[in-house]
C-alpha positions in Angstrom: 80.3 5.6 2.5 77.5 4.0 4.0 75.9 5.4 7.1 75.1 3.4 10.2 72.2 1.2 9.7 70.3 2.7 12.9 70.0 6.1 11.0 67.5 4.3 8.6 65.3 3.4 11.5 64.5 7.2 12.6 63.1 10.3 11.2 63.8 13.9 11.8 61.9 15.5 14.7 58.6 16.8 13.2 58.4 19.6 15.8 61.9 20.8 15.3 61.4 20.6 11.5 58.4 22.7 11.3 59.8 25.3 13.8 62.9 25.6 11.6 60.8 26.0 8.4 58.7 28.8 10.0 61.8 30.6 11.1 63.3 30.3 7.7 60.1 31.8 6.1 60.2 34.6 8.7 63.8 35.2 7.6 62.6 35.7 4.0 60.1 38.4 5.3 57.0 36.2 5.5 54.7 36.9 8.4 54.4 33.3 9.9 52.6 32.8 13.1 54.4 29.9 14.8 52.0 27.4 16.6 54.6 24.6 16.4 57.1 25.1 19.1 56.7 23.5 22.7 58.1 26.4 24.6 56.4 29.1 26.7 56.5 32.6 25.4 57.2 33.8 29.0 60.7 34.7 29.9 62.8 32.8 32.5 62.3 34.3 35.9 64.8 37.0 36.6 66.0 35.4 39.9 67.1 32.3 37.8 69.0 34.3 35.2 70.6 36.4 38.0 71.8 33.3 39.6 73.4 32.2 36.5 75.0 35.5 35.7 76.5 35.6 39.2 77.9 32.1 38.6 79.5 33.2 35.3 81.0 36.4 37.1 82.3 34.2 39.8 84.2 32.1 37.4 81.9 28.9 37.7 82.6 27.9 34.2 84.5 24.7 34.8 83.6 20.9 34.5 81.4 19.6 37.4 80.6 15.8 38.0 79.1 14.3 35.1 75.7 13.9 36.7 75.6 17.3 38.0 76.8 19.3 40.9 76.4 17.6 44.2 74.5 20.5 45.8 72.2 20.6 42.7 71.4 16.8 43.1 70.9 17.3 46.8 68.5 20.2 46.1 66.5 18.1 43.7 66.1 15.5 46.5 64.9 18.4 48.8 62.5 19.6 46.2 60.7 16.2 45.8 60.6 15.8 49.5 59.1 19.2 49.8 56.5 18.9 46.9 55.9 15.2 46.6 56.8 13.7 50.0 59.3 11.3 48.2 62.5 10.4 49.7 65.5 10.2 47.3 69.2 10.1 47.8 71.9 12.0 45.6 72.9 8.7 44.2 69.3 8.4 42.7 69.5 11.5 40.7 71.1 12.8 37.6 71.1 16.0 35.7 71.4 16.1 31.9 71.2 18.4 29.0 67.4 18.7 28.9 64.7 16.3 29.4 65.2 14.9 25.9 68.8 13.9 26.7 67.5 12.5 30.0 65.2 10.1 28.2 67.8 9.1 25.7 70.1 8.3 28.5 67.4 6.2 30.1 66.8 4.1 27.1 70.6 3.7 26.6 70.9 2.5 30.2 68.0 0.0 30.3 67.5 -1.4 26.9 69.2 -4.4 25.3 68.6 -5.6 21.7 64.9 -6.4 21.2 63.7 -5.1 24.4 60.1 -3.9 24.1 58.8 -0.5 25.3 55.2 0.2 25.5 54.2 3.6 24.2 50.7 5.0 24.4 49.4 6.9 21.4 49.5 9.8 20.6 53.0 10.1 21.8 55.8 12.7 21.8 57.6 12.3 18.5 61.0 11.3 20.0 59.9 8.4 22.1 59.8 5.7 19.3 62.9 7.0 17.6 65.0 7.1 20.8 63.8 3.4 21.6 64.9 2.3 18.1 68.2 4.1 18.4 68.9 2.2 21.6 68.1 -1.2 20.2 64.7 -1.4 21.5 61.4 -2.1 19.9 58.5 0.4 20.3 55.1 -1.3 21.0 52.2 1.1 20.6 49.2 1.2 22.9 46.4 2.6 20.8 43.9 5.0 22.2 41.2 7.0 20.6 39.6 10.5 20.6 36.4 9.1 21.8 38.2 8.0 25.0 40.0 11.2 25.3 43.2 9.6 24.2 43.5 7.7 27.6 44.2 4.1 27.7 42.6 1.4 30.0 44.9 -0.5 32.2 43.5 -3.8 31.0 44.5 -2.9 27.5 47.9 -1.9 28.7 48.6 -5.3 30.3 47.5 -7.2 27.2 50.7 -5.9 25.6 53.1 -7.0 28.4 55.2 -9.8 27.2 58.3 -11.5 28.5 60.3 -8.9 26.4 58.7 -5.8 27.9 61.3 -3.8 29.6 59.3 -0.5 30.2 56.2 1.5 29.8 56.3 5.2 28.9 53.8 7.4 30.7 53.6 11.0 29.9 51.0 13.0 31.9 50.0 15.6 31.0 50.5 14.3 27.5 52.3 15.9 24.7 50.6 16.3 22.3 47.1 15.8 23.5 47.2 17.6 26.8 45.2 14.8 28.4 45.7 13.7 32.2 45.4 10.1 33.6 43.1 9.6 36.5 44.1 8.1 39.8 42.4 4.8 39.2 44.4 4.2 36.0 47.7 5.3 37.6 47.2 3.1 40.5 46.7 0.2 38.0 49.9 1.1 36.1 51.6 0.7 39.5 50.1 -2.7 40.0 51.2 -3.8 36.4 54.8 -2.5 36.9 55.1 -4.3 40.3 53.5 -7.5 39.0 55.6 -7.8 35.8 58.7 -6.1 37.2 59.0 -3.6 34.5 60.1 -0.1 34.5 57.7 2.9 34.1 59.4 5.8 32.3 57.4 8.6 34.0 57.6 11.7 31.9 56.2 14.5 34.0 57.7 17.6 32.3 54.4 19.2 32.0 53.3 18.4 35.6 52.9 21.9 36.8 51.0 23.0 33.7 47.7 21.7 34.9 44.2 23.1 34.7 42.3 20.9 37.1 41.7 21.1 40.8 44.7 20.5 43.2 48.0 19.4 41.6 49.3 16.5 39.8 51.6 14.0 41.6 54.6 11.7 40.7 53.8 8.1 40.1 55.1 6.7 43.5 52.6 8.9 45.2 49.9 6.4 44.0 51.7 3.4 45.3 55.1 3.7 47.2 56.0 0.2 46.2 56.4 1.3 42.6 59.3 3.5 43.3 61.9 0.8 42.6 60.4 0.4 39.1 59.8 4.2 38.4 62.2 6.4 36.5 61.0 10.0 37.0 62.0 12.3 34.1 61.4 16.0 34.2 63.2 19.4 34.0 62.8 23.1 34.1 61.9 23.8 30.3 58.1 24.1 30.7 57.4 25.5 34.2 60.4 27.8 34.3 60.5 28.7 30.5 64.1 27.5 30.4 64.0 25.4 27.1 67.3 26.8 25.9 69.0 26.2 29.1 68.9 22.6 28.6 68.5 21.3 32.0 66.7 17.9 32.6 66.9 15.3 35.3 65.9 11.8 36.3 65.2 10.3 39.7 65.3 6.6 39.8 66.9 3.4 41.0 70.7 3.7 41.8 71.8 1.0 39.2 69.9 3.0 36.4 71.3 6.3 37.5 74.8 4.9 37.7 74.5 3.5 34.3 73.1 6.7 32.8 76.1 8.5 34.4 78.5 6.2 32.7 76.7 6.8 29.3 76.7 10.6 29.9 80.3 10.5 31.0 81.3 9.1 27.7 79.0 11.3 25.7 78.5 14.8 27.0 79.8 14.9 30.6 78.1 17.5 32.8 75.3 19.9 31.8 76.4 23.4 31.3 78.0 24.6 34.7 76.4 28.0 35.0 73.0 26.8 33.8 73.2 24.4 36.8 73.6 27.4 39.1 70.3 28.8 37.5 68.6 25.4 38.1 69.7 25.5 41.8 67.9 28.7 42.4 64.8 27.5 40.5 64.6 24.3 42.7 65.1 26.2 46.0 62.4 28.8 45.1 60.0 26.5 43.2 57.7 27.8 40.4 55.9 30.5 42.5 55.1 32.2 39.3 53.0 29.3 37.7 49.6 30.4 38.8 49.7 33.5 36.7 51.1 31.6 33.8 48.2 29.0 34.1 45.6 31.8 34.0 47.0 33.0 30.7 47.5 29.5 29.2 43.8 28.6 30.1 42.4 31.7 28.5 44.4 30.9 25.3 43.2 27.2 25.3 39.6 28.4 25.8 40.0 30.9 23.0 41.1 28.2 20.6 38.5 25.6 21.6 35.8 28.2 21.3 37.0 29.2 17.8 37.3 25.7 16.7 33.5 25.2 17.2 33.0 27.8 14.3 35.4 26.2 11.8 33.9 23.4 9.7 35.6 20.0 9.8 37.2 20.5 13.2 36.7 18.8 16.5 38.9 18.8 19.6 38.9 17.3 23.1 39.5 19.7 26.0 43.1 19.3 27.1 43.6 19.3 30.9 47.5 20.1 30.9 50.4 21.1 28.9 49.9 23.9 26.4 48.6 22.2 23.2 45.3 21.5 21.6 45.2 18.5 19.3 42.2 18.9 16.9 40.8 16.3 14.6 41.4 17.7 11.0 40.2 14.6 9.2 37.1 16.5 8.2 39.2 18.4 5.8 40.6 15.3 4.1 39.4 15.1 0.5 39.1 18.9 0.3 41.0 20.7 -2.3 43.0 24.1 -2.6 45.3 25.7 -5.0 48.0 23.4 -3.8 46.2 20.2 -4.4 44.0 17.8 -2.4 44.3 17.4 1.4 45.0 13.7 2.0 46.6 13.6 5.4 47.9 15.7 8.4 51.0 16.6 6.4 48.9 18.2 3.7 47.0 20.2 6.4 50.3 21.5 7.7 51.3 22.4 4.3 48.0 24.1 3.5 47.9 26.0 6.7 51.6 27.1 6.3 51.2 28.3 2.7 47.6 29.7 2.6 47.1 30.8 6.4 50.7 31.5 7.1 50.3 29.5 10.3 52.8 26.9 11.3 51.3 23.7 13.1 52.7 20.2 13.5 51.2 17.2 11.6 49.7 14.5 13.9 51.2 11.5 11.9 54.6 11.7 13.7 52.7 11.6 17.1 50.8 8.3 16.0 47.6 10.2 15.3 47.2 10.7 11.5 43.9 12.6 11.7 45.1 15.3 14.0 47.5 18.4 14.1 49.2 19.8 17.1 48.8 23.4 17.8 50.6 25.1 20.6 49.1 27.9 22.5 52.4 29.0 24.2 52.4 32.3 22.2 50.5 35.7 22.9 46.7 36.1 22.8 47.1 38.5 20.1 48.9 36.1 17.9 46.5 33.3 18.8 43.7 35.6 17.6 45.5 36.4 14.4 45.9 32.7 13.7 42.4 31.9 14.3 41.2 34.5 11.8 43.8 33.2 9.3 42.7 29.6 9.7 39.1 30.5 9.3 39.8 32.5 6.1 42.0 29.8 4.6 39.4 26.9 5.4 36.7 29.1 3.7 38.7 28.6 0.5 38.5 24.8 0.6 36.3 23.2 -2.1 
């Protein structure tokens, strides 16, 4: 039997694939260092786990409203008022099964066949495929390493057409870790308002920031953009709750209502006892994040320093998230026992087989000359990985 045509439009997630392969090799007894997964190595805070355990013991295991418990949605409104000074109502919120699910529901709700979504490169691997699955057309806004992978507002506006439905902005960025400046974000607001298009504002890494002060949600830069802004975030990164699958959206009521209908016909509510953990997290806030940032920064700096001594590598300094995105094109044309390195997929294969280090190729992120390396793992593993990479590169000819 023939599968649906839409399946031919998409590819497996590169990050999930490399993580699965690394786990399979470990199961075979091979000592693989995994630099692929986008999840902190820190544990979920105890008070969050305790809240979920208490909910389980109290029998909180039944269905909730499809978009989440009312008290959780109200807590999200309180959280954004407290941290961002933004006013949202319950009807402008929805919880889903992780940030990825939230994004998929957004595109399901807003896209009709042929609607265009502008996606800056490099991009998180799932953005284009989700847009395609929902009948939309990804339009890529190319950036370059020399400009720190940041776009100019003027280049963004050139891509806006009568078919443009949304712009995706991810800051800090996965995979580059770059952060947009205030001037650019104010210009994004102006473009969205002028052309009446949505900004899908993915701030999942907002709390993982190494600059001064803190990062803000898009409406902070221009309150008038709020009706066009769909904020997507969750607790995976700042609370190390990747497996809990709790994500959320704040946005216009009609969009949230449409997302709720989609979710009601697909998954219904997020896991009930996980919602109670999320409720505790939102009420307390990420008070632990300062200590986590110290460790992330030290790991980032260790990698960047090591790259200076590895031939053929260059890397811009990321200001957020927990990835470095080095340029490995200097290795293209080099040979090893497994053949010639021609692209980022070959680099990934080379490092996995020779260095026993798992990284993610840059091609699926829209940046063929790069690989993504996560530093959400211990400093000792990072040091081991650096030594292995240096040794492997020394064997290239």
